[in-house]
N, C-alpha and C positions, 0 to 999 in steps of 0.2 A: 362175550361182548354184551349180550342182553342182561346177564346177571350183574355186570358192572354198572350198566345203565340204571337198573332198578335200584341198586344200592346208592348210586349217586343221586337219583331222584328222591329217595327216602331222606338222605342227609340234607338235601336242599329244602324239602318240606319241613324238616325239623328246624332249620335255621331261619327261614323267611318270616314266620309269625312273630319272632322276637323283635323284628324291625318294624313290622307293619301294624300290629294290633296291641291293644292294651290287655292286661291279664284279667280274665274273668274269674278265675279261681284256681285252686290247687287240688283237684280231685284225685283221690286214690281209692283202690279197692283190692280185695283179696278173696280168693276162693280156694277151698281145700276139701279133700275127700280122703278119709282114713277108713279102711275097711278090711275085715278078715273074710276071705272067701274059701268055701269048700266046694271043689269041683268034682263032678262025676261024668266021664272018667277024668282023672288028673289029681295032682297033689294039692294040698292046702297052700294058701299064700296070704301074706299080710302086705297091703299096698298103701302107700301114701303118695298123693298126687295133688298138685296145686300150683298157684302162682300168686305173686304180689305185684301190684302196679301203682306207680306214683306219677301223676301227670301235672301239666300246666295247661289250663283252659285259656286259650288265647282270644277266642272270638265266639260269641253266641248270636245266632240268628233266631228270631221268633216270628212265626206266622200263625196267628190265632193261638190255638193250644199246642201247636207243634214247635218243638225246640231242637235246634242243631248246634252242637258244640264242637269246635275244632280243638283238638287235644294232642299235645306231644307228651311222651312219657318214657320213663325207664321201667324196666320190668325184670322179674326173675321167675323162671319156670323150673319146677322140680318134680322128680318122680323117683320113687324107690320101691323095691319089693324084696321080700325076705328070701326069694329064690335066687336072686342075684343075676338075672338076665341083663346082658349089656345094654340092650335096647330099652330096658325098663328102669335103668338106674342112671340118672343124669341130673345135672344142674345147668341152667342156661340163663345167664344175664343177657340183657339186650335193651333195645330202645325202639320206639316207633312213633307213628303219627296216625290218628284216627279221626273220623267224623262220627259223632254219637248222636243218634236220633231218639227222642223221647216224646211221648204224648199220652194223655189220659186214656186208659182202656185200650191201648195199642201196644204191640211188642216194642221192647227196647232193642234197638239195632245199632251195631257198630261196624263200620267199614274202614279198613286201613291197610297199612304196610308196616312190617317190623323186621328188624335184624336181630337174630338170636345166635349167641356163641355157645352152643351146646357142648358140655363136657361130659363124656361118658366115663364116670370115675371108676367103674369096675375094670374096664379094659384099658384105661389110661389114654383113650383116643378123644378127638374132638370132632364136632360136626357143625361148623358154622353154616347158617342158611338164612335166606331172605324169604319171608312169607307174605303173600297177599291174602287178606282174610275178610270174612263177613261172619258175624255171629249175632244171635238174637235170643231174647228171653221174653216169655209172656206168661202172665198169671191171670186166672179168672175164678169166679165162683158162680155156679149155675143158679143157685137160689140164695143169694145174699151171703149167708155164712154157713151153708150146709153141704155144698159139693165143690170143694176147691180142686182146681186142676192147674197144671203148668206145663210148659214145653221149653226146651233149650236146644239150640243147634249151632254148629260151627262148620264153616266151609273154609278150607285153607289150601293154598297152592304153595308148597314148600320147594324152594330152589336152592340146592346145596351149592356152597361156594367152591368146594373141591370134591371131585369124585361123586359117586352115587348118582341117583336118578331123580328127576323132578317128580313130585307126587301130589296129586289132588286128593284131598281127604275130606269126607263129609261124615259127621257123626252127630248124634243127638238122641233125645228121648221125649216121650209124651207121657204125662202122668195124670190120672183122674182119681180122686178120692172122695170119701164121704166122712163127715165129721161124726165121731162117736161121742166126743166130749170136748168142750172148750171152756177154759177158765183163765182168770187174770190173777196175777200176783204183782202188785205195784204197776210198773209200766211194761211188764212182760206178759205176753199172751201165750198160752199153751194150747196146742191142738193135738188131740189123739185121733189119727185118721188111718184106716185101712185104704188101700188103693190098688188099682191096676195100672200097669205101665207097659210101654213098648220102647225098646232100644234098637238103634241101628248104627252101623258104621260101614263105610266104603272107602277104598282107595284104589287108584287106577294102576298100582303096581301089582295088585292081586295077592297081597300077603294074607294068609289064612286068618291071623289074629286081628286083622284090620278089615275083615269083610264078614259081617254077620248081621242078623236081624233076629229079634226074639221078644215074645211077650213075657210078662212076669206079674207078680203080686207081692204085696208087702204091707207092713203096718209101721207107722212112724209117729214119733212124738216131735212135733214141730214147735220151735220156740221163736216167737216173732217180737220184734221191737221196732218202733217207728224210725229210730235212728240206727238200727242194726246193733250187733250183727244178727243174722238169721242162722239158726242152728237146727239140724234135723238128726235125730237119733232113731235108728230103726233096724228092722230085719226084713230081708227080701228073698224071694225065690224066683229064679228066672230060668228060662229055656232059650238057648241060642243055637241058631242054625248057621253054620259057616257055608255060605252058598258057593264059594269057590271050590272047597274040598268035599262038600256034601256031608261033612260030619256034624254032630250036634253035641252040646254040652249042657248039663244041668248044673245050676249054680245057686248056692245059698250064701248070702252075704249078711254080716252084721256090720253096720256102718255108723260113722259120724261125719256129717257134711256141714260146711259153713260158708257163709258169704257175708262180707262186711264192706262198708264204704265210708268215706269221710271227705272233708274238704279242709285243708290246712289254712286256707285264707279265711280270716275272721270276717263275718258278714256285718 
């Protein structure tokens, strides 16, 4: 009953703005991570993870420098790995509604609800679910352009439509670097920076691969543009402690990560 109510509420929130508000914009975004990891103990693996989102911004509220945007969207989430695990190989189209908060020198925060029809293509099964979520991203530089840092986090409560158990999942990372070299080519800025980072993930089902914390270090070539996309190419070493099982893993990754955004409505 509760799952049906949450799904009904999500559909209503998607429908109401089209009647009440004028369109503010057509914002979209994409994030992706492709990396090769070598584990000890464990085998090597190549992993592609990401999502694409296209929305309609129905209403914006501003209070001083703080901005709130009511956004409905369609999305597609994907994950695949070369080892072929069922839970790591899926495609999930869906839709949702969110309120996105932004302000200068403050974290970008998004709160919302979405429905995802996840298809596990290795096993041929599906896992549709509703998720309530909050995620955030923040960037800083301690001395102007010398010590860049960032943090990202995501808190999700996933409620399966059929079978399975509800799961509360928290994951994120914090990264602090120092600039070795910065240079410009056209409208592109390149930054070579070694960094320290900490990663964490927790879920209340107690799955080993979803419950860990660990420090790490790496070096990245970050490519920045004012209108995106942002790219990061690097290599990283990390140590992870699975606090449920008490085991630990050493991990070396070579990665390419990206984030892009746009607005299809002409200003």
